C-alpha positions, 0 to 999 in steps of 0.5 A, a space after each residue: 857033669 853027673 846024672 844027679 847034676 843033669 837031672 837038677 839042671 833039667 827040673 830047674 830049667 823053666 820050672 814046672 813046665 811040662 818036658 815036651 815044652 822044655 824040649 821044644 824051647 831047647 830045640 829052637 835054641 839049637 836049630 837057630 844057628 844052624 838055620 842062620 847058617 844054612 838059610 840066612 838071616 831072613 828066614 832065621 828072623 822069620 822063624 824067630 818071630 814064630 818061636 816067640 809067638 809060640 811062647 806067647 801062645 803057651 803063656 799059661 804053661 810058662 810065663 813068655 818072659 823066661 822062654 822068649 827072653 832066651 830067644 831074644 838073647 840068642 837072636 842078639 848073639 846070632 847078630 840078628 839085632 844090636 843091643 843098641 837097637 833093642 834099646 832104641 826101640 824101648 826108648 821109642 816106647 818110653 811112655 809105655 813102659 812108664 804107663 805100665 810101671 806107674 798107672 797099673 800100680 795106681 789103679 791097684 790102689 783104686 780097686 775098692 772103688 772099682 769093685 764097689 762101682 762094678 758090684 753095684 752094676 753086676 747086681 743091678 743089671 740082670 741082662 748079660 746082653 746089656 751087660 756086655 754091651 756096657 762093658 764094650 761101649 764103656 771101655 771103648 769111650 774110656 780108651 778114645 779119651 784115656 788110654 787102652 792099657 789103663 782101661 784094660 788095667 781097670 778091667 783086670 783089677 775088676 776081674 780079680 776082684 770078683 774072682 777073689 769074692 767068689 773064690 774065698 766063698 768057694 774055699 770056705 772063707 766068709 766075705 761078709 761082715 762079722 756079725 756072720 761069725 765067719 760062718 757059712 751060709 749054706 744057701 751060697 756055698 759055692 762048692 759046685 765045680 760047674 758054678 765055678 766053670 760058669 763064672 770063668 766062662 762069664 768073666 772071660 766073655 765080659 773081659 773080651 767084649 771089654 778088651 775089644 772095646 778098647 780097640 774099637 774106641 782107641 782107634 778114634 782119637 789121637 790119643 786112644 793108641 800110641 800109634 795114633 799120636 805117632 801118626 798124627 805128629 808125622 801128618 800134622 794133624 790136631 785132635 779134631 782133625 784125626 777124629 774127622 779124618 778117621 770118622 768115616 771108618 771108625 764110626 761104622 766099625 764102632 756100630 757093627 763092633 757093638 752089634 757084634 757084642 750083642 749078637 755073640 751074647 744072643 747066639 752064645 757062639 765062640 765061648 760067649 753067652 755064659 750067665 752068672 750062676 745064681 750061686 755067684 749072684 748070692 755070694 756077691 749080694 751077700 758080699 755087697 751087704 756085708 761090705 755095707 754093714 761093715 762100713 766105717 767112716 774111715 772106709 767111707 773116706 777111703 772110698 771118697 778119696 778114691 773117687 776123687 783121685 778117679 776124677 783127677 785121673 780122668 781130667 788129667 788124661 782127657 786134657 793130656 796134662 802130662 804123660 800117662 806114666 807120670 799121671 799114674 805116679 800122681 794117682 800113686 802118691 795121692 792114694 797112698 798119701 791120703 789113704 794112710 799107706 806108708 809102708 814100703 812093702 805094702 806099696 811094693 805089692 802094687 807093682 807085682 802085676 805090671 813089672 813082669 809084663 814090662 819086662 816081657 815087653 822089652 823082650 818083645 822090643 828085642 824081636 821088633 829090632 830083628 824085624 827092623 834090622 833084617 827088613 822083614 817087612 820091606 818086601 811087603 811095603 815095597 810091593 804095596 807101594 808099587 800098586 796103583 793109587 786106587 787100590 793102595 789104601 785098601 791094600 795098605 789097610 790089610 798089609 798093616 793089619 796082617 803085620 800088626 798081628 804078627 808083630 806089634 802095631 806100633 812098630 808097623 805103623 812107625 815103619 809105614 808112616 816113615 815110608 810114606 813120609 819119605 815118598 811125600 818128600 821125594 814127590 812120589 805121592 801128593 799131600 792128598 794121597 798121603 793123608 788117605 794112606 795115613 788114614 789106612 795105616 792108622 785104622 789098619 794097625 788098630 782093627 785087624 790086629 785084634 786077631 791075636 794078643 801080639 798085635 794089641 799090647 792091651 790084649 797081651 797085657 790081659 793074656 799075661 796078667 794074673 787074672 788069665 790063668 784064673 779064668 782060663 783065658 789062654 792064647 788059643 781061647 783069646 784067638 777064638 773069642 776074638 775071631 768074629 770081632 776080627 772078621 767084622 772089624 776087618 771087613 767093615 773097615 776094609 769096606 769103608 777104606 775102600 769106599 771112602 778113600 
């Protein structure tokens, strides 16, 4: 191969990523086979996990699908996981895949209503502390009865809408009605870089409050997170039983989480406390006034259709009339049919946000398959099961939390609930202890896992969304902003588990 061909190959590899990033990925790929020969599959499996986390941490440099996918393919070629195991992991999470494919696209067609509603909230609630509290508690309530990923999709859609409005003005494009003759009002020109940075910080803080809110609410009910339903099915709990069993832990955590939200806004620590610049408020006010002035019977009917569909969505999700993904498909059909969207290419735009993440999630399942086949978590599970029954629930909470932050809380919950179910059937524990350990597993996989985007699918979805680079929300920034919540949720949850269980 000639030098020009090598240069062309190198420039094509991972696109515009920095050279040091490309060299690191190549280094990982070269080292892993050598590590397998020298240290064995277990050490290589842990190395592969660390390498995959590295690709997530630098998601703003390069979307993790490509480098993470290369590492996953290598893991399969090295025999660390079987392709059938990857398929099995994807099959076990088929409902989550359907959700991402259809529900996120459904939310896309509801963006006009969401932008209308949240613009009213932003302009009428001037207190940032109250606004942050509302984002957190509304996300928590919605996640408890709907689904954390669906709520995150709403937050992303709202964030993109706000950023787009501001950026259009900053770029010199009018967002008001035609009566302004497409000229810019000098009083609302957003040509200051400081305004843009402040607005990014403002959006980052609101979205992180909302994302943590999905975890606070998601842990409370049987339908809040995928692993909740899995645990409840094995334990034989219905909706009410699940809520009552979790309440002694989840209610104190919810209260402390909301208090943390307000305190972070008061102190301004960890990247919180940023206020909306006055220029941005004027831009959004002008946008809202322009939208109202330009409203027609057709645009109002469009919002009404979206509002009716939103009610149908909430009703269908709250009563679990079908799988979440299928309800998302219902939303797509209703909103496109009654709003006159019949062009295939126009519909296709709705899927652009979610499908790359869906592909990344399947790649993640390949890493989970490596964890499963190499029994990387088995020593931790066995050591916890060997402890005395008095400290076992608290240790299960911590072990689940740590492992969930590293890998995936659904997988960790699956492994742990299967182990204690086997222990119950073997007579090693009684039913009362099984229930205590199941509560510890559920809360452990939901609460400390907010530490990293790895542990919470909603966090990972936000990190890899189109919004994250716009508001400069990197992996490290997300971990830093989640840190106070991680400390509070973990410590309060651990104390509640130790006291009540």
